[in-house]
C-alpha positions in Angstrom: 8.4 -11.5 14.6 4.8 -10.0 13.1 5.2 -6.9 11.1 3.4 -3.7 12.6 2.2 -0.3 12.0 -0.4 2.1 12.2 -1.6 5.9 11.5 0.0 8.7 12.6 -2.5 9.8 15.3 -2.0 5.8 16.6 -6.1 5.7 16.1 -5.4 2.7 13.7 -3.2 0.1 14.2 -2.0 -3.2 12.7 0.1 -6.1 12.5 0.8 -8.9 9.8 1.8 -12.0 10.9 2.9 -13.7 7.0 5.4 -12.1 4.7 5.3 -9.1 3.1 5.7 -8.7 -0.8 8.4 -5.9 -1.6 7.1 -2.7 -2.2 5.5 -1.4 -5.4 5.4 2.3 -6.5 2.2 3.0 -8.2 2.0 6.2 -10.2 -1.8 6.3 -11.2 -3.8 9.6 -10.5 -6.2 8.2 -7.9 -3.0 6.9 -5.6 -1.3 10.5 -6.5 -4.7 12.2 -5.3 -5.0 10.2 -2.2 -1.5 10.9 -1.0 -0.4 14.2 -2.7 1.9 12.3 -4.8 2.7 8.5 -6.0 2.3 5.5 -3.4 4.6 3.1 -1.8 2.7 -0.3 -0.8 3.5 -3.4 0.0 0.9 -6.2 0.3 0.0 -9.4 2.5 -2.6 -12.0 2.6 -5.8 -10.9 4.3 -6.0 -14.2 6.7 -2.1 -13.2 7.6 -3.4 -9.1 8.7 -5.3 -7.9 11.3 -6.5 -4.6 12.5 -5.4 -4.5 16.4 -6.6 -1.0 16.8 -9.3 0.4 14.5 -10.6 3.8 16.3 -10.2 5.8 14.1 -10.2 3.3 10.7 -12.7 4.3 7.6 -12.6 3.0 4.2 -13.5 5.1 0.9 -15.1 2.8 -1.8 -12.8 4.6 -4.7 -13.7 2.9 -7.4 -16.1 -0.2 -8.4 -13.5 -2.3 -7.7 -11.7 -1.4 -5.0 -11.4 0.8 -1.4 -9.0 2.6 0.6 -8.5 2.6 4.4 -7.5 5.5 6.2 -7.7 7.0 9.0 -10.2 9.6 9.6 -9.2 11.3 12.7 -5.4 12.0 11.2 -6.3 11.7 7.5 -3.2 9.0 7.1 -3.3 6.7 4.0 -3.3 3.1 5.1 -4.8 0.7 3.1 -5.7 0.2 -0.4 -8.1 -3.4 -1.1 -9.2 -5.0 -4.1 -12.5 -6.3 -4.3 -12.5 -10.6 -3.9 -8.9 -10.5 -3.9 -7.3 -12.2 -0.8 -4.7 -9.8 -0.3 -4.2 -6.1 1.4 -2.1 -3.3 0.1 -0.4 -1.8 2.6 1.3 2.0 2.5 4.9 1.1 3.4 4.9 4.2 5.4 2.4 3.2 7.5 4.8 -0.1 9.0 7.1 0.8 12.4 10.0 -0.8 10.6 10.8 -1.3 6.9 13.9 -3.7 7.6 13.8 -6.3 4.6 11.9 -4.7 2.0 12.8 -3.2 -1.2 11.6 -1.5 -3.8 10.7 -4.0 -6.9 9.0 -2.3 -9.5 7.0 0.8 -10.9 3.5 0.6 -11.9 0.9 2.8 -13.9 4.0 5.0 -14.9 1.6 6.0 -17.8 0.2 8.2 -15.6 3.0 9.7 -14.3 3.1 13.2 -14.3 5.9 14.9 -16.3 7.5 17.0 -13.2 9.7 14.0 -12.1 11.3 11.0 -13.7 11.9 7.4 -13.1 15.9 6.6 -13.4 16.1 3.8 -10.9 16.6 1.3 -13.1 13.2 -1.0 -11.8 11.0 -2.8 -14.5 8.3 0.1 -15.1 4.8 -1.4 -16.4 2.2 1.0 -18.2 -0.4 -0.7 -16.3 -1.7 -1.7 -13.1 0.1 -5.1 -13.1 2.2 -6.1 -10.4 4.9 -8.8 -11.1 6.1 -8.4 -7.4 4.5 -11.3 -5.4 4.6 -12.0 -1.7 7.1 -14.6 -1.0 5.7 -18.2 0.6 5.8 -18.3 4.2 
């Protein structure tokens, strides 16, 4: 069964027909500014990802190498996409169901603010390299 999700108001909906990557927590400054906290994101192959409702979909070029998808009507953060990658990162909180997913690792912990600790025992990467992979179909 496909994974589905969308924004708060329903003006953006999507589905993923293939497997999702386990969730990665990103603590970088851009993710924190976009959402107000760190991001929990899964990922899917672009070939297995489809927007089913795009009424509110907008993209913001947040760097020279990536863009972020959001709903321009309700403001929900939805996607992160690096140029030239065959995948799209999906904000885990936008999924209709997170059954079967688990938090796998933390990235950009060198950018983490001082007001919280990461003490869940999961791997921590100071930079942006993600070890978690999308499983084979």
